N, C-alpha and C positions, 0 to 999 in steps of 0.2 A: 091929365091928372086933375083931380078936383082941387079947388083953391085951399080948402081946409087941410087936406092931406099934404099939399105942397108946403103950407106954413109949418106944419108939425115936422116935416122932413128937414126944413131949414133950421128950425129950433134945435132938433136933435143934433144935427151936424155942428151947429155953433156951440152947443154945450160941451160936446166932446173935445173941442179945441180950446176951451176956456182954461186959463191957468189955475183957477181955484175950484175945479169941478171934482177933485178927489178921485178921479178915475185913473186906473193904472195906465202907464204909458208903455207902449210896445217899443222895445229897443231890440233891433235885430242883431246887435253886436253882443248882447248878453244871452247866456243860455236860459232856456225856458225854466220857470220855477215850477216844480212838481209838488203837488199837494198830497200825493199818495206815496206810501213807501214802495220800494221796489218789490218785485215778486219774490225775490230771494228772502227778504225780511218777513214775508208772510208765511213761509214754510216753517211749521213748528219744529223745534228741535226735539229730538227724542230725549225725554227727561227720564233718567233712571232713579230719580229721588221721589217720584210720585207714583201712586197706585194706578192712576188712569193710563189708558193707552193700550198698545199692542204688546203682548208677551208671548214667548215661545217656550215650550217645555224643554228643560235640559234633560235629555234622555238618560236614564240610569240603566234600565234593562233593555235587551234587544227587542222585547215585546212592545216597548214604548213607541217604536217606529216600525213595527212589523209590516204595515201596509205601505210604507214608503213616505208617509206624511209625518211631519213634526206637529204635534198638537199645538194649537194657537188659541189665545184668549185675548179678546179686546174688551176692556172695561171702560164704559162710558159713565163717569162719575156724576155727570149732571142729570142723567135720566135713570141711573142705577140699573142699567141694562147691560148685558154682555152678549157677545157673539164669538164665534170661533169654530174650531173643529176639534174633534176628539182624537184625531190621528186617523180617522176613517170617515165619520159622518160629521156634517155641519151641526152646530148646536147654537142655541140662544136661550136666554132667560133673564131673570132679574136677580139682584143681589142687594144686600145692605152692608154698610161699612161705617167704621169710625176711624180714628187714628191708628188703632191696632187690631180691630175686629173686622172680620169679613165672613159673611155667610151667604151662600148661594141658595136661592129659592128651590124648593123640592121639584117644582114643575119645569124641568129643563126640557126644551123641545129639541129633538134631533131628527135628522133624516134617517132612513131605515135601510141603508146599504149593508149587504153582508160583508163582514170583515173577518175572513178566514185567518186564523193565527193571531188574532188581536183580541185582548180582553177589554173590550170597551166598557163592560159593566164595572170592572174594577176601577177604571179611570173615572167614570162618573160618580161612583161611590166615594172616591177620594175627594172629588170636588165638593160633594154634599157633606162630607165630614168636616170640611174646613170651617173653623170658627175664629181664626186669627191669622195674622200675617206679619211679616217684617220685611223691610227693605234693607239689604246688607250689601254694600259694594256693588250696587247696580243690579242686584239679584232680588227677585220677588220670591219669598219663601212662604208657601201656604202651609198652615199648621193646624193641628188639632191639639188644643191646650199647649203643651210644651213639645209635642211630637211633630217633627217635620214630615210633611206629606209629599211635597214636590217643590222643585226649584224652577223658576221661570226667568228668562232673560229677554232683552230687547232684540237680540239677534239670534238667528237660527244657528244652533250648534250641531256639529256632526253627530252621526249615529255612534253609539258606544262601541268600543273595540272589544272583540271577543278573543281572548287568548285561548288557542287550541293547543293542547300539549301533545 
């Protein structure tokens, strides 16, 4: 070992053992101090009082889930972009919002799968008509002026029941 390196090593070792060096002491009898929150604390809670996040359509008509998928909408407030599915095709686009207004950009991008028995055009037109919203008891209600267009929830709800007489 070179003399200079040897002297530095001795100096470092002596500093670590000095009483006034302000370095933390390792005590094996104490639990380790963690400076990061647990993974559980990092999982965001599903907030039903805010517009952003994932929403699922509450089906009203049997045609709302004709293909077997429940339409989904994920709103990213920081980028003003949304993704999701129409109940058949994947979709994405942009939107603008305030505390009570919500408008989807006319240029919604969708995949082009055939959706027999599903009126995807009506679903997309309903999104495009949206000009306001309200949050009520954990439900996102999309509206055109004072007319309710659709209801969305944080959890998937079952298909509507059809009463056959």
